[in-house]
N, C-alpha and C positions, 0 to 999 in steps of 0.2 A: 339121313341126317349126318351132317359133317361134324368136324371137331369144333368144340366151342372156343371162341376167341375172347369172349367176355364172361366174367364171373360176376354174378349178382349175389352178394352176401347180405343176409338180414339177421339182425340180432335176435329176432323173435318171429315166429310164424305169423303173429298178429300184424306184422309189417307187410304181409303179402298183398293186401288190397292196394296199397300205394305203388307197389311194383308191377301190378298188372298192366298199367300204361306203358311201362318200360318194355315188358315182354311183347306187347303189341307193336311197339316201334321196331324192336329187333326183328320180329316176324315180317313186318312190312318192308324192311330193308334187306332181308335175307341174311341177317347176322346170327350166327349160331351162338348160343349162350348156355351157361349152366347156372343153377341157383342153389344156394345152400343156406341153412339156418346155422349160424355160428355166432357165438357170443364172446366178446372180449373179456367178460367177467365170469361167465358160467362154463365156457369151453375154451379157455385161453390157449391151451396146448394145441388143440385142433385148429383154432383160428391161425395161430402162428405157423403150424405145419402146412396148412393150405396156402397161406401167403408165400411161404418159402419155396413151395413146389409149383406155384402157379405158372411161372415162366416156362419151366421145363415141360409143363403139361400143355403148352401152346396158348395159354391165356395172354392177352395183350393189354387188357384194361380190366380193372376191378371196380365195381360199384359197391359201396358199403352203406346200407340203410340202417340207421340206429337212432334210438331216442334217448332221452334223459342225459346221462353223462356222455353218451355217444362216442365211446372210445374205440369202437370197432375199426373205423377208418384209420386212426392213428396206429393202432396195433398192427394192422395189415401193412400200412405204409412203412412201418419200422422193419418189416421182414421181406420187403421186395423193392425193386427199383421200378416196377411197372407203374403206370399212372393209376392213381386211386381217386375215385370220385366219391365224395361224401354226400349222403342224402339224409338230412335231418328229418326225423319222424316226430310228429306231434304227440305229446303225452302230458298227462297231468303232473304238476299243477301249472306248468309254464307254457303249454301249448306249442312246444317245439323250439321256443327261444333258447332254452337250456342246451338242446342238442345243437342248434345252429352256432351258438357261442362256443361250445366245446369244440366243434369241428373247425372253426376258423382260428382257433388258438393253437394250431400246431407249432411246435418249436422250429426254429430255423434249421433247414437241412432235411426235414421230413415233411414234404408238402402233401396236402390233401386238397384237391379242388372241391369246392362245395357248391351245390345247387340249392334252389329253393325247397322249402319243406312242402309236404303234402303231395297230392296226386300230380300236380304240375311238375314237381320235383322228380317224380319217377320218370315222366316223359323226358324232361330236360336232361336227366342223368344219362338216359339212353341215347338221346341225340348228341350229347357231348361225347359219349363213347364212340358213336358212329363217326363224328367229325375227326376224332383222333385216328380211328382205323382208316378213314378216307385219305389220310396223308400218304398212305402207302398202297392205295387201291383205287385206281382210276375209275373203275366201274361203280364202286361205292360212292366216290366223289361226285360222279354224274348223277346218281340217284339223290344224293343230298342236295345238290344244286337244284334239281327238279322239284324236290320237296319244298325248298325255300321259295322257288318261283310260284308253285301252286299256293303256298300260304299267302303270298303277296296278292295273287289273283283273287283269293277269297276275300281278303280285306278290301281290296279296291272295288270288288263287286258290291260288298256291303256299303261302302261309301257312296257308290253310284246310286244304289237304292235309297239311301238316306237323302241324297241330294234331290232325287225325284219326289220323295215324300214331302220334303220341305218346300218345294216349288208349288205343291198342291195345297198348301195351307191358305 
C-alpha cells in the first residue's frame, strides 16, 4: 500500500455508509486514501491539526463529509490551501439541505467545493478528487477518460435497448 494522497474526513462514523462509494472509486482508480472521524465541533483541535499537517503528509485533496451545521469543510479549508471538497450528509430535520446550505456559504477567500448529498455525493466527491489528481498524473487522467467513455457506452446501450423496445410496441 502506498502513501495516501486523499484524506476523507467524516464528522461522525455514522457517515461511513455514504463514503463507501468513494472508497470503491478510489480503489478502482488505484488512488491511495486515508479516512478519519474528526468533528469541527467535538474535536476542533484535532481537525485543525490534521488540516494544517495534511500537505506535509503528502495529502493533495481533502474530502469532508458532514451533516447539520456542516462546519468540517470550512474548518479544514481555513487551515490548509489544499483543495477541500464538501459532502453534505442528510440528517434530521432538514434531510441535508442544512448541510448543503452551510457548505456553499463559505466566506470569500476560503473556498470549499461542494458535491451532492447522499451516496451519489460520496462517489462524486471521489471522482472530483480523482479529476484534481489527474491534472498532474497522465496515467490517472487516461483512467478517468476511459471511465467517462465507459459511462457513455452504458447510457448509449440503454438508449439503444429502449429504442428497440419502443419499435416493438
